[in-house]
Structure formats: structure tokens, C-alpha cells
C-alpha positions as CSV (number, residue, x, y, z in Angstrom):
1,M,10.7,-8.4,-12.2
2,P,11.7,-10.1,-8.9
3,F,8.3,-10.1,-7.3
4,E,8.8,-13.1,-5.1
5,A,12.2,-11.8,-3.9
6,D,10.5,-8.6,-2.8
7,L,8.0,-10.3,-0.5
8,A,9.8,-9.2,2.6
9,H,9.6,-5.6,1.4
10,A,5.8,-5.8,1.4
11,L,5.9,-6.4,5.2
12,D,7.3,-2.9,5.3
13,R,3.8,-1.7,4.8
14,T,3.0,-3.2,8.1
15,T,5.3,-0.9,9.8
16,D,5.5,2.0,7.4
17,S,9.2,1.6,7.3
18,L,11.6,0.6,4.7
19,E,13.8,-1.6,6.9
20,P,11.7,-3.2,9.7
21,D,12.9,-6.2,11.7
22,L,12.0,-8.6,8.9
23,T,12.9,-11.7,10.8
24,A,10.4,-10.9,13.6
25,L,7.8,-9.8,11.2
26,L,8.1,-12.9,9.0
27,D,8.1,-15.2,12.0
28,G,5.0,-13.5,13.4
29,A,3.3,-13.4,10.0
30,V,3.8,-17.1,9.4
31,R,2.4,-18.0,12.9
32,R,-0.6,-15.8,12.3
33,G,-1.2,-17.4,8.9
34,R,-0.2,-14.2,7.3
35,S,-3.4,-12.7,8.5
36,R,-3.6,-9.0,8.1
37,R,-2.7,-5.4,7.9
38,R,-0.9,-3.5,6.5
39,R,-2.3,-5.5,4.3
40,R,-3.9,-7.1,5.9
41,T,-4.1,-10.2,4.4
42,A,-5.5,-12.9,5.9
43,V,-4.3,-15.2,3.3
44,L,-3.1,-14.0,-0.1
45,A,-4.6,-15.6,-3.1
46,G,-1.4,-17.0,-4.6
47,V,2.2,-16.3,-5.5
48,G,1.2,-13.8,-8.2
49,A,-0.7,-11.7,-5.7
50,C,2.1,-11.9,-3.2
51,G,4.6,-10.8,-5.8
52,M,2.5,-7.8,-6.8
53,L,2.0,-6.7,-3.2
54,A,5.6,-7.1,-2.4
55,A,6.8,-5.3,-5.5
56,A,4.5,-2.4,-4.9
57,G,5.3,-2.2,-1.2
58,L,1.6,-2.4,-0.4
59,L,0.0,-3.3,2.9
60,L,-0.2,-7.0,3.4
61,P,-3.4,-8.4,5.0
62,G,-1.1,-10.4,7.0
63,A,-1.4,-9.4,10.6
64,L,-4.8,-9.7,12.0
65,A,-6.3,-7.1,14.2
66,G,-4.7,-6.4,17.5
67,T,-1.9,-9.0,17.2
68,R,1.8,-8.5,17.5
69,G,4.7,-10.2,15.7
70,A,6.9,-12.3,17.9
71,G,9.8,-10.2,19.1
72,S,8.2,-7.1,17.7
73,D,6.8,-4.1,19.6
74,I,4.7,-3.0,16.6
75,E,1.0,-3.1,17.1
76,T,-0.9,-4.1,14.0
77,V,-4.0,-2.3,12.8
78,A,-7.5,-3.7,13.3
79,L,-9.3,-4.4,10.0
80,A,-13.0,-4.7,9.3
81,L,-14.4,-6.7,6.4
82,P,-15.1,-4.7,3.3
83,R,-18.8,-3.9,2.8
84,S,-18.8,-5.3,-0.8
85,A,-16.6,-7.5,-3.0
86,I,-14.0,-5.7,-5.1
87,T,-12.4,-7.7,-8.0
88,D,-8.9,-7.6,-9.1
89,T,-10.2,-6.4,-12.5
90,Q,-11.9,-3.4,-10.9
91,M,-8.7,-2.5,-9.1
92,I,-6.6,-2.7,-12.3
93,R,-9.2,-0.8,-14.3
94,A,-9.3,2.0,-11.8
95,L,-5.5,2.1,-11.7
96,E,-5.4,2.4,-15.5
97,Q,-8.0,5.2,-15.4
98,T,-5.7,7.1,-13.0
99,F,-3.1,7.5,-15.8
100,P,-5.0,8.5,-19.0
101,G,-2.9,8.2,-22.1
102,G,-0.4,6.0,-20.4
103,R,0.8,2.6,-21.6
104,F,0.6,-0.3,-19.3
105,S,2.1,-3.8,-18.7
106,G,2.5,-6.3,-16.0
107,Q,-1.0,-5.8,-14.6
108,T,-1.6,-7.8,-11.4
109,G,-4.4,-7.8,-9.0
110,Q,-6.1,-9.4,-6.0
111,S,-9.8,-9.5,-5.1
112,N,-11.2,-9.2,-1.6
113,N,-13.8,-11.6,-0.3
114,P,-16.2,-10.3,2.3
115,S,-17.9,-13.7,2.6
116,D,-14.7,-15.3,3.7
117,P,-12.6,-13.5,6.4
118,S,-9.7,-15.8,5.8
119,G,-9.6,-15.0,2.1
120,G,-9.7,-11.3,1.7
121,Y,-9.7,-8.1,3.7
122,V,-7.8,-6.3,1.0
123,A,-8.1,-5.7,-2.8
124,N,-5.1,-4.7,-4.8
125,G,-4.0,-3.7,-8.2
126,A,-0.5,-3.0,-9.6
127,L,1.1,-2.4,-13.0
128,L,4.0,-0.8,-14.8
129,V,3.0,2.6,-16.3
130,E,4.9,4.3,-19.1
131,D,3.9,7.9,-19.4
132,G,6.8,9.1,-21.6
133,R,9.2,9.8,-18.7
134,G,10.3,6.3,-18.0
135,P,8.5,3.2,-16.7
136,A,7.3,3.2,-13.1
137,F,5.8,0.6,-10.9
138,V,2.5,1.7,-9.3
139,G,0.1,-0.1,-7.0
140,V,-3.0,0.7,-5.1
141,S,-4.6,-1.3,-2.2
142,A,-8.0,-0.9,-0.7
143,L,-9.2,-2.0,2.8
144,R,-11.3,-1.0,5.7
145,L,-10.0,-0.1,9.2
146,K,-12.1,-0.8,12.3
147,L,-13.7,2.2,13.9
148,P,-12.8,4.2,15.9
149,L,-9.6,4.9,14.1
150,G,-6.4,4.7,16.2
151,D,-2.8,5.7,15.4
152,G,-2.1,2.7,13.2
153,G,-1.1,2.3,9.6
154,G,-1.6,5.3,7.4
155,L,-2.8,7.5,10.3
156,S,0.4,8.5,12.2
157,C,3.9,9.3,11.2
158,E,4.9,8.8,14.9
159,Q,4.1,5.1,14.6
160,T,6.8,4.4,12.0
161,P,10.3,3.3,13.0
162,A,13.2,5.7,12.6
163,R,13.8,6.8,9.0
164,A,16.8,7.2,6.9
165,E,18.2,10.6,6.2
166,G,16.2,12.2,3.4
167,D,13.1,10.1,4.0
168,T,9.9,12.1,4.8
169,C,6.5,11.5,6.3
170,T,3.7,14.1,6.5
171,L,0.2,14.0,7.8
172,S,-2.7,16.2,6.8
173,E,-6.5,16.2,6.6
174,L,-9.1,16.8,4.0
175,P,-12.4,18.5,4.9
176,S,-15.7,16.7,4.7
177,S,-17.4,16.8,1.3
178,A,-19.9,14.8,-0.7
179,A,-17.0,12.5,-1.9
180,L,-15.4,12.4,1.5
181,P,-18.2,12.4,4.2
182,G,-16.6,13.2,7.5
183,G,-13.3,14.1,5.9
184,A,-10.2,12.1,5.5
185,V,-6.6,11.6,6.9
186,V,-3.8,11.8,4.3
187,M,-0.4,10.3,5.1
188,S,2.4,11.0,2.5
189,E,5.8,9.3,2.6
190,R,9.0,9.2,0.6
191,N,11.5,6.4,1.3
192,A,14.8,5.4,-0.2
193,A,15.3,1.8,-1.0
194,E,18.8,1.9,0.5
195,R,20.4,3.4,3.5
196,P,22.3,5.5,3.0
197,A,20.7,6.5,-0.3
198,R,23.0,7.0,-3.3
199,A,22.6,8.8,-6.5
200,D,21.3,5.6,-8.2
201,T,19.0,4.5,-5.3
202,A,15.4,4.1,-6.2
203,H,12.7,5.7,-4.1
204,R,9.1,4.8,-3.1
205,W,6.3,7.4,-2.7
206,T,3.3,6.4,-0.7
207,V,0.0,8.2,-0.3
208,T,-2.6,6.8,2.1
209,V,-6.1,8.2,2.3
210,T,-8.4,7.1,5.1
211,L,-12.0,8.1,5.5
212,K,-12.8,9.1,9.1
213,S,-16.5,8.1,8.9
214,T,-16.1,4.6,7.5
215,G,-12.4,3.6,7.9
216,A,-12.2,3.0,4.1
217,Q,-8.6,3.3,3.1
218,L,-6.8,3.6,-0.2
219,Q,-3.0,3.4,-0.5
220,M,-1.1,4.3,-3.6
221,V,2.6,3.3,-3.9
222,Q,4.7,4.7,-6.7
223,W,8.3,3.7,-7.5
224,N,10.7,5.6,-9.8
225,S,11.8,2.1,-11.0
226,T,10.3,-1.0,-12.4
227,G,9.7,-2.7,-9.1
228,G,10.0,-2.6,-5.4
229,G,12.6,-4.2,-3.1
230,T,15.4,-3.1,-0.8
231,G,19.1,-2.6,-1.3
232,A,20.6,-4.7,-4.1
233,D,17.2,-6.2,-4.9
234,T,15.7,-2.9,-6.0
235,P,15.8,-2.1,-9.7
236,K,17.7,1.1,-10.5
237,P,15.7,4.3,-11.1
238,T,14.2,4.7,-14.5
239,R,13.1,8.3,-13.9
240,A,13.7,11.1,-11.4
241,A,10.2,11.4,-10.0
242,P,7.0,9.3,-9.6
243,P,4.3,9.6,-12.3
244,L,2.0,11.6,-9.9
245,T,2.9,14.3,-7.4
246,E,1.5,14.0,-3.9
247,Q,-1.3,16.4,-4.7
248,Q,-2.1,14.5,-7.9
249,A,-2.2,11.2,-6.1
250,V,-4.6,12.5,-3.4
251,A,-6.8,14.0,-6.1
252,A,-6.8,10.7,-8.0
253,L,-7.6,8.5,-4.9
254,T,-10.5,10.9,-4.0
255,G,-11.7,11.3,-7.5
256,A,-14.2,9.6,-9.8
257,A,-12.1,6.5,-10.8
258,W,-11.7,5.4,-7.2
259,A,-15.0,6.5,-5.8
260,P,-16.7,3.1,-6.4
261,I,-13.8,1.3,-4.7
262,L,-14.0,3.6,-1.6
263,G,-17.7,3.0,-1.4
264,A,-17.5,-0.7,-1.7
265,V,-14.7,-1.2,0.8
266,G,-16.2,1.2,3.4
């Protein structure tokens, strides 16, 4: 699985677009020490973690709060340190619990580190899930946005660059409840790995849930292939649809398996 080759694609999370200005983003990210957001990484914990994030298309903690990439007009999202540490094992376990009865391989994760801002605003988990309909790459990242919430990542479809034909982005809200005090914002996206998309083009489905009261955010990325990427670097589809529908993904991220993660991050 070409995880390292997909690293540029992970920056996509920073802009919620499949084809951002990668040169500007990469240059800016390097100068910032790959600090934060969309995932928000201050510094990733190694090539394995980088590969997992890139392949999943998850947010990179790479552009710290309020900074801009050189040559880019994209404002990054301000992050707050997670309230408690979350381990890579916890992330992977919660991800496996999201697909009961599934078979898993290629598990990868990254812990956050509240005691060291340079080492971890974001926790991540990713794996290949086989549910009988073809293998699919799935990842979830957890982080905390600074309050008050703005229009940044996972909060506004208007903040994403122009999309390819057939790509979609919708925004909705969940009411306040015991599990979601203050309610939550839900951003759902579907993006083709190539422009224009062909019959054999893989797609990525992204669901981002952000708690209004704490800024805690979970993002699930599902591919209908065995890995992320763009263009020729993207594995061909292994199935027609992602393992979970949008409604199922929202239910999973706001359910029992992820409740401890939401509580720890926010």
C-alpha cells in the first residue's frame, strides 16, 4: 500500500479538497514544522503514522493555529490541546468496534500527547476492513478545535476549494443530548480521486462530527479502495460503496465506541 506516496493527499484534509495547491501547502507545512490542522499535527510520530494519515486522507496536525501556507489563501484552523491522552491502541480498538464482524488488517495508529504540544494534537487510527463486500480503507482522527468555533475545517462547505463534478458536501446539525451536549455540526463529503472521474475512479467519503460545546472533533474517512491517493496513485475501487453510509458513520462516531474518545479529546 503506497502510504508514503500518498502523503501529499493527506494535506487535502487541510483544505477539504481533493486537489489543493500541494506545492504551496507542502512548502508552508515544512516551514511550520508540519505543525497542525487538518491534522493538525504538530509533528507526526514517524513515517508509519504519516503513511496512515496520508492514505486515509485524514487531517494532518500540520498547520498550527492561525497560520497560512506560503502562497496560499487558506486559513488554517486553530487547535486546542486534547484534555487527555489517547493512545493509538484506543483509536484502533474503537475503529474495530465500529465494524462488528469485520476482518481487519494493516492497522496503524498515532497517539496524541497533551503534555507536549509539539508532539500531538491529534490521535488517529486506520485499517483495512473486509466486511464481505470487498476491502476498504477506513480511518478516524480525533482532535479539539479552539472555541469559539469558526468556519474552518469540518464546519463549512464554503471554505473548501472548487470541487469536481459529482463531488458533494453537505452540512447539518445534531441536537443537544446526553451524548452530544450542546449539539454538533456534521459535515459530509464525497470526493473522486481523479478529475474528471471515470468508471474505475476510487472515491473517498468523509464524515466530520464537531461538538459545539467543547470543540471535540472526530473525522471518519472511508475509501472504496485499499488506500488513499490521487490520480494514478490511487488504488482502483474494490467495491461500489463505503462500508458505512453517511447516517451509519454519524451514528458510529456519536455512539458508545467513540464516546470515550470524544470525552478525552474535548
